[in-house]
Each structure stands twice: as C-alpha cells, then as structure tokens.
DSSP file (Angstrom, degrees, kcal/mol; ACC not computed):
  #  RESIDUE AA STRUCTURE BP1 BP2  ACC     N-H-->O    O-->H-N    N-H-->O    O-->H-N    TCO  KAPPA ALPHA  PHI   PSI    X-CA   Y-CA   Z-CA
    1    1 A M              0   0    0      0, 0.0     2,-0.4     0, 0.0    33,-0.2   0.000 360.0 360.0 360.0 152.1    0.0    0.0    0.0
    2    2 A Q  E     -A   33   0A   0     31,-2.3    31,-2.7    33,-0.1     2,-0.4  -0.955 360.0-149.6-123.9 144.5    1.0    3.6   -0.6
    3    3 A E  E     -A   32   0A   0     -2,-0.4     2,-0.3    29,-0.2    29,-0.2  -0.951  13.6-173.5-119.1 139.1   -0.2    6.6    1.4
    4    4 A Y  E     -A   31   0A   0     27,-2.6    27,-2.6    -2,-0.4     2,-0.6  -0.950  19.9-143.3-129.4 146.4   -0.6   10.1   -0.1
    5    5 A M  E     -A   30   0A   0     -2,-0.3     2,-0.4    25,-0.2    25,-0.2  -0.960  30.2-178.0-107.3 119.5   -1.4   13.5    1.4
    6    6 A L  E     -A   29   0A   0     23,-2.8    23,-2.5    -2,-0.6    43,-0.2  -0.949  27.2-123.4-124.7 139.5   -3.6   15.5   -0.9
    7    7 A K  E     -Ab  28  49A   0     41,-1.8    43,-2.9    -2,-0.4     2,-0.6  -0.445  28.5-128.2 -67.7 149.4   -5.0   19.0   -0.8
    8    8 A V  E     - b   0  50A   0     19,-2.8    43,-0.1    41,-0.2     5,-0.1  -0.923  22.2-130.8-104.3 121.3   -8.8   19.1   -1.1
    9    9 A S    >>  -     0   0    0     41,-2.3     3,-1.0    -2,-0.6     4,-0.8  -0.244  21.3-112.9 -65.1 157.0   -9.9   21.5   -3.8
   10   10 A N  G >4 S+     0   0    0      1,-0.3     3,-0.7     2,-0.2     4,-0.5   0.873 118.5  56.4 -57.8 -37.1  -12.7   24.0   -3.0
   11   11 A A  G 34 S+     0   0    0      1,-0.2     4,-0.3     2,-0.1    -1,-0.3   0.750 110.9  43.6 -67.2 -23.8  -15.0   22.2   -5.4
   12   12 A A  G <> S+     0   0    0     -3,-1.0     4,-2.7    38,-0.3    -1,-0.2   0.469  86.1  93.0-101.3  -2.9  -14.5   18.9   -3.6
   13   13 A K  H <X S+     0   0    0     -4,-0.8     4,-2.6    -3,-0.7     5,-0.2   0.916  87.8  45.4 -60.3 -46.7  -14.8   20.1    0.1
   14   14 A A  H  > S+     0   0    0     -4,-0.5     4,-2.1     2,-0.2    -1,-0.2   0.921 115.6  46.8 -64.7 -43.8  -18.5   19.4    0.5
   15   15 A E  H  > S+     0   0    0     -4,-0.3     4,-2.3     2,-0.2    -1,-0.2   0.913 113.3  49.3 -63.3 -42.1  -18.3   16.0   -1.2
   16   16 A T  H  X S+     0   0    0     -4,-2.7     4,-1.9     1,-0.2    -2,-0.2   0.912 109.2  51.8 -64.4 -42.9  -15.3   15.1    0.9
   17   17 A A  H  X>S+     0   0    0     -4,-2.6     5,-2.8    -5,-0.2     4,-0.8   0.907 109.6  51.0 -59.1 -42.3  -17.0   16.2    4.1
   18   18 A K  H ><5S+     0   0    0     -4,-2.1     3,-0.8     1,-0.2    -2,-0.2   0.935 110.5  47.6 -61.1 -47.5  -20.0   14.0    3.2
   19   19 A W  H 3<5S+     0   0    0     -4,-2.3    -1,-0.2     1,-0.2    -2,-0.2   0.816 117.8  42.2 -65.7 -30.3  -17.9   10.9    2.6
   20   20 A L  H 3<5S-     0   0    0     -4,-1.9    -1,-0.2    -5,-0.2    -2,-0.2   0.444 110.8-117.6 -97.2  -0.3  -16.0   11.5    5.9
   21   21 A G  T <<5 +     0   0    0     -3,-0.8     2,-0.3    -4,-0.8    -3,-0.2   0.841  66.1 141.7  69.9  33.2  -19.0   12.4    8.0
   22   22 A L      < -     0   0    0     -5,-2.8    -1,-0.2    -6,-0.2    -2,-0.1  -0.730  56.5-138.9-105.9 155.6  -17.7   15.9    8.8
   23   23 A S  S    S+     0   0    0     -2,-0.3     2,-0.4     1,-0.1    -1,-0.1   0.814  93.3  35.1 -80.3 -30.4  -19.6   19.1    9.0
   24   24 A D  S    S-     0   0    0     -7,-0.1    -1,-0.1    -8,-0.1   -10,-0.0  -0.938  93.3-106.3-122.6 146.7  -16.9   21.1    7.1
   25   25 A G        -     0   0    0     -2,-0.4   -12,-0.1     1,-0.1   -11,-0.1  -0.478  38.1-118.4 -70.1 137.7  -14.6   19.9    4.3
   26   26 A P        -     0   0    0      0, 0.0     3,-0.1     0, 0.0   -10,-0.1  -0.356   5.9-135.2 -73.2 156.1  -11.0   19.2    5.3
   27   27 A A  S    S+     0   0    0      1,-0.2   -19,-2.8   -20,-0.1     2,-0.3   0.799  90.3  19.3 -76.8 -31.0   -8.2   21.1    3.7
   28   28 A Y  E     -A    7   0A   0    -21,-0.3    56,-2.5    21,-0.1    57,-0.8  -0.967  65.8-161.5-138.0 152.5   -6.2   17.8    3.2
   29   29 A V  E     -AC   6  83A   0    -23,-2.5   -23,-2.8    -2,-0.3     2,-0.5  -0.960  16.7-134.9-129.3 153.2   -6.9   14.1    3.1
   30   30 A R  E     -AC   5  82A   0     52,-2.9    52,-2.4    -2,-0.3     2,-0.5  -0.932  25.3-171.3-101.6 128.5   -4.8   11.1    3.5
   31   31 A I  E     -AC   4  81A   0    -27,-2.6   -27,-2.6    -2,-0.5     2,-0.5  -0.987   8.4-161.8-124.3 127.3   -5.5    8.5    0.9
   32   32 A S  E     -AC   3  80A   0     48,-2.6    47,-2.8    -2,-0.5    48,-1.2  -0.933  12.4-166.1-107.7 128.5   -4.0    5.0    1.0
   33   33 A T  E     -AC   2  78A   0    -31,-2.7   -31,-2.3    -2,-0.5    45,-0.3  -0.839  26.0-140.3-115.0 152.3   -4.1    3.0   -2.3
   34   34 A L  S    S+     0   0    0     43,-2.4    -1,-0.1    -2,-0.3    44,-0.1   0.886  97.3  37.0 -74.2 -40.8   -3.5   -0.6   -3.0
   35   35 A A  S    S-     0   0    0     42,-0.4    -1,-0.1   -34,-0.1   -33,-0.1  -0.906 101.0-103.3-110.4 142.6   -1.5    0.1   -6.2
   36   36 A P        -     0   0    0      0, 0.0     2,-0.3     0, 0.0    -2,-0.1  -0.227  29.6-133.7 -65.3 152.7    0.8    3.1   -6.3
   37   37 A L        -     0   0    0     -4,-0.1     2,-0.4    36,-0.0    -4,-0.0  -0.687  16.6-124.8-100.4 158.4   -0.2    6.3   -8.1
   38   38 A S        -     0   0    0     -2,-0.3     0, 0.0     1,-0.1     0, 0.0  -0.832  12.7-164.1-105.4 142.1    2.1    8.2  -10.5
   39   39 A N    >   +     0   0    0     -2,-0.4     3,-1.9     3,-0.1    -1,-0.1   0.163  43.9 141.8-103.3  16.6    3.0   11.9  -10.3
   40   40 A W  T 3   +     0   0    0      1,-0.2    -2,-0.1    28,-0.1     0, 0.0  -0.327  65.6  25.0 -57.5 135.4    4.2   11.9  -13.9
   41   41 A G  T 3  S+     0   0    0      1,-0.3    -1,-0.2    27,-0.1    -2,-0.0   0.323  86.6 126.7  92.3  -7.1    3.3   15.1  -15.6
   42   42 A Y    <   -     0   0    0     -3,-1.9    -1,-0.3    26,-0.1    26,-0.1  -0.728  63.3-121.8 -83.3 125.9    3.1   17.2  -12.5
   43   43 A P    >   -     0   0    0      0, 0.0     3,-1.7     0, 0.0    -1,-0.0  -0.334  41.6 -86.2 -62.1 148.0    5.3   20.3  -12.8
   44   44 A P  T 3  S+     0   0    0      0, 0.0     3,-0.1     0, 0.0     0, 0.0  -0.250 113.7  21.2 -55.1 139.4    8.0   20.6  -10.0
   45   45 A G  T 3  S+     0   0    0      1,-0.3     2,-0.2    -3,-0.1    -3,-0.0   0.475  93.8 126.5  82.4   2.6    6.7   22.3   -6.9
   46   46 A T    <   -     0   0    0     -3,-1.7     2,-0.5    -4,-0.0    -1,-0.3  -0.547  51.7-137.0 -92.3 161.8    3.0   21.7   -7.6
   47   47 A E        -     0   0    0     -2,-0.2    16,-0.4    -3,-0.1   -41,-0.1  -0.972  15.2-128.0-123.6 122.2    0.6   20.0   -5.1
   48   48 A G        -     0   0    0     -2,-0.5   -41,-1.8   -43,-0.2     2,-0.3  -0.348  29.1-163.0 -66.3 147.1   -1.9   17.3   -6.2
   49   49 A S  E     -bD   7  61A   0     12,-3.2    12,-2.1   -43,-0.2     2,-0.7  -0.939  27.6-113.3-132.1 152.6   -5.5   17.9   -5.1
   50   50 A V  E     +bD   8  60A   0    -43,-2.9   -41,-2.3    -2,-0.3   -38,-0.3  -0.788  34.2 179.4 -77.8 119.0   -8.7   15.9   -4.8
   51   51 A L  E     -     0   0A   0      8,-3.1     2,-0.3    -2,-0.7     9,-0.2   0.766  62.4  -3.4 -94.0 -30.3  -10.9   17.5   -7.5
   52   52 A K  E     - D   0  59A   0      7,-1.5     7,-2.9   -40,-0.1     2,-0.4  -0.969  52.4-159.6-162.0 143.8  -14.0   15.4   -7.0
   53   53 A I  E     + D   0  58A   0     -2,-0.3     2,-0.3     5,-0.2     5,-0.2  -0.999  28.2 152.6-125.1 131.7  -15.2   12.4   -5.0
   54   54 A H  E >   - D   0  57A   0      3,-2.5     3,-1.0    -2,-0.4    -2,-0.0  -0.828  59.8 -73.2-145.8-172.8  -18.2   10.4   -6.1
   55   55 A E  T 3  S+     0   0    0     -2,-0.3    20,-0.1     1,-0.3     3,-0.1   0.662 126.3  46.1 -64.1 -16.9  -19.7    7.0   -5.9
   56   56 A H  T 3  S-     0   0    0      1,-0.3    19,-1.5    18,-0.1     2,-0.3   0.624 120.7 -77.2-101.3 -15.1  -17.1    5.4   -8.3
   57   57 A G  E <   -DE  54  74A   0     -3,-1.0    -3,-2.5    17,-0.3     2,-0.4  -0.999  57.6 -47.0 155.6-154.1  -13.9    6.9   -6.9
   58   58 A V  E     -DE  53  73A   0     15,-2.6    15,-3.2    -2,-0.3     2,-0.5  -0.944  31.8-150.0-124.7 137.4  -11.7   10.0   -6.6
   59   59 A I  E     -DE  52  72A   0     -7,-2.9    -8,-3.1    -2,-0.4    -7,-1.5  -0.937  22.2-173.4-107.2 129.2  -10.5   12.4   -9.3
   60   60 A M  E     +DE  50  71A   0     11,-2.9    11,-2.9    -2,-0.5     2,-0.3  -0.865  23.2 107.6-122.9 154.7   -7.2   14.0   -8.7
   61   61 A G  E    S-D   49   0A   0    -12,-2.1   -12,-3.2    -2,-0.3     2,-0.5  -0.959  70.1 -41.4 172.8-158.3   -5.1   16.7  -10.4
   62   62 A L    >   -     0   0    0      3,-0.5     3,-1.7     6,-0.3     2,-0.2  -0.855  60.8-115.4 -97.2 127.9   -4.1   20.3  -10.0
   63   63 A E  T 3  S-     0   0    0     -2,-0.5   -16,-0.1   -16,-0.4     3,-0.1  -0.426  95.8  -0.8 -63.9 127.5   -6.8   22.6   -8.7
   64   64 A G  T 3  S+     0   0    0     -2,-0.2     2,-0.3     1,-0.1    -1,-0.3   0.660 120.0  86.4  71.0  17.2   -7.7   25.2  -11.4
   65   65 A S    <   -     0   0    0     -3,-1.7    -3,-0.5     3,-0.1     3,-0.2  -0.999  56.3-160.5-150.1 147.4   -5.1   23.9  -13.9
   66   66 A N        +     0   0    0     -2,-0.3     4,-0.1     1,-0.1    -3,-0.1   0.043  66.2 110.0-109.8  23.2   -4.8   21.4  -16.6
   67   67 A D  S    S+     0   0    0      2,-0.1    -1,-0.1    -5,-0.1    -6,-0.0   0.581  80.6  41.9 -74.9  -9.1   -1.0   21.5  -16.5
   68   68 A A  S    S-     0   0    0     -3,-0.2    -6,-0.3    -6,-0.1   -26,-0.1  -0.938 101.3 -89.2-131.7 156.3   -0.9   18.0  -15.0
   69   69 A P        -     0   0    0      0, 0.0     2,-0.5     0, 0.0    -2,-0.1  -0.313  34.5-127.5 -62.4 145.8   -3.0   14.9  -15.9
   70   70 A H        -     0   0    0     -9,-0.1     2,-0.4    -4,-0.1    -9,-0.2  -0.838  29.0-155.3 -89.3 132.9   -6.3   14.4  -14.1
   71   71 A D  E     -E   60   0A   0    -11,-2.9   -11,-2.9    -2,-0.5     2,-0.6  -0.917  10.7-151.9-115.2 135.9   -6.3   10.9  -12.6
   72   72 A F  E     -E   59   0A   0     -2,-0.4   -13,-0.2   -13,-0.2   -15,-0.0  -0.933  12.6-171.4-102.7 123.6   -9.4    8.8  -11.8
   73   73 A V  E     -E   58   0A   0    -15,-3.2   -15,-2.6    -2,-0.6     5,-0.0  -0.951  16.2-141.5-116.2 111.6   -8.8    6.4   -8.9
   74   74 A P  E >   -E   57   0A   0      0, 0.0     3,-2.2     0, 0.0     4,-0.3  -0.315  23.8-112.5 -71.2 155.3  -11.6    3.9   -8.4
   75   75 A W  G >  S+     0   0    0    -19,-1.5     3,-1.5     1,-0.3   -18,-0.1   0.790 114.0  71.6 -56.0 -27.7  -12.7    2.9   -4.9
   76   76 A Q  G 3  S+     0   0    0    -20,-0.3    -1,-0.3     1,-0.3   -19,-0.1   0.738 100.9  45.2 -62.6 -21.1  -11.3   -0.6   -5.6
   77   77 A N  G <  S+     0   0    0     -3,-2.2   -43,-2.4   -43,-0.1     2,-0.6   0.415  96.5  89.0 -99.9   0.3   -7.8    0.8   -5.4
   78   78 A I  E <   -C   33   0A   0     -3,-1.5   -45,-0.3    -4,-0.3     3,-0.1  -0.878  47.0-178.1-106.3 119.5   -8.4    2.9   -2.3
   79   79 A A  E    S-     0   0A   0    -47,-2.8     2,-0.3    -2,-0.6   -46,-0.2   0.891  71.7 -22.4 -78.8 -42.3   -7.8    1.2    1.1
   80   80 A Y  E     -C   32   0A   0    -48,-1.2   -48,-2.6     2,-0.0     2,-0.4  -0.985  48.6-152.9-161.6 161.5   -8.9    4.2    3.1
   81   81 A I  E     +C   31   0A   0     -2,-0.3     2,-0.3   -50,-0.2   -50,-0.2  -0.994  25.4 168.3-136.5 134.7   -9.4    8.0    3.0
   82   82 A S  E     -C   30   0A   0    -52,-2.4   -52,-2.9    -2,-0.4     2,-0.3  -0.960  44.1 -82.8-145.7 161.8   -9.2   10.1    6.1
   83   83 A D  E     +C   29   0A   0     -2,-0.3   -54,-0.3   -54,-0.2     4,-0.2  -0.497  40.4 177.0 -65.2 123.4   -9.0   13.7    7.2
   84   84 A G     >  +     0   0    0    -56,-2.5     4,-2.6    -2,-0.3   -55,-0.3   0.283  47.2 105.3-112.5   9.6   -5.4   14.8    7.0
   85   85 A T  H  > S+     0   0    0    -57,-0.8     4,-2.0     1,-0.2     5,-0.2   0.922  83.1  44.8 -59.5 -48.5   -5.7   18.5    8.0
   86   86 A K  H  > S+     0   0    0      1,-0.2     4,-2.2     2,-0.2    -1,-0.2   0.922 114.3  49.2 -64.1 -44.2   -4.2   18.1   11.5
   87   87 A L  H  > S+     0   0    0      1,-0.2     4,-2.4     2,-0.2    -1,-0.2   0.902 109.0  53.2 -62.4 -40.6   -1.4   15.9   10.3
   88   88 A Q  H  X S+     0   0    0     -4,-2.6     4,-1.4     1,-0.2    -1,-0.2   0.913 109.0  49.1 -61.1 -42.5   -0.5   18.4    7.5
   89   89 A K  H  X S+     0   0    0     -4,-2.0     4,-0.5     1,-0.2    -1,-0.2   0.910 111.7  49.1 -63.0 -42.3   -0.3   21.2   10.0
   90   90 A E  H >< S+     0   0    0     -4,-2.2     3,-0.9     1,-0.2    -2,-0.2   0.876 108.5  53.6 -65.2 -36.9    1.9   19.2   12.3
   91   91 A M  H 3< S+     0   0    0     -4,-2.4    -1,-0.2     1,-0.2    -2,-0.2   0.800 104.1  55.9 -68.8 -28.0    4.2   18.3    9.4
   92   92 A K  H 3<        0   0    0     -4,-1.4    -1,-0.2     1,-0.2    -2,-0.2   0.595 360.0 360.0 -80.9 -10.2    4.7   22.0    8.5
   93   93 A K    <<        0   0    0     -3,-0.9    -1,-0.2    -4,-0.5    -2,-0.1   0.494 360.0 360.0 -69.2 360.0    5.9   22.8   12.0
C-alpha cells in the first residue's frame, strides 16, 4: 500500500465532508491506495489535489489547472481515506 497527502480543492470540500462524516470539508486528506499512483506530468513544486469524490472513486489533479494529468482512482484501489488536515499542520511545523 501507498499513502498520499492531498490537498482538497474548494470544489471537492462538500463531497469530501459528506464521505468522511464531517460538517466542514477538510483542507487535506490522507489516501491509501493498494497500487501506487504516478506523479508523472506534475510540474515541479506543484501539489496534487482531490478535485472530485463520487460513488465510483476519486478524481485528482491540479486545482484550477490542466498542467498535470487528471487521474481517476476507483474505490477498488483505495484502502482508506481520512482527514489529513491536522497531520498536514503538524508536518509543516
């Protein structure tokens, strides 16, 4: 398994909050996948984001930009997804 910390786009905050049972959408999520994801095509220094969550899986890419590929990750490849906002803040200290 691989674990990733991803920013949650403004467009995906409400959907993410619903899936995680939160009243407000998190700024970051931790996603663990069964098969690794590729960051090929992401410009240096950019941060991947959750763009959309729906019943079939998660769409990831760069918020507000098509400079990196958009990736669809089906639920079958996701071991878990959790609120990563607190961990992200601790990591930046």
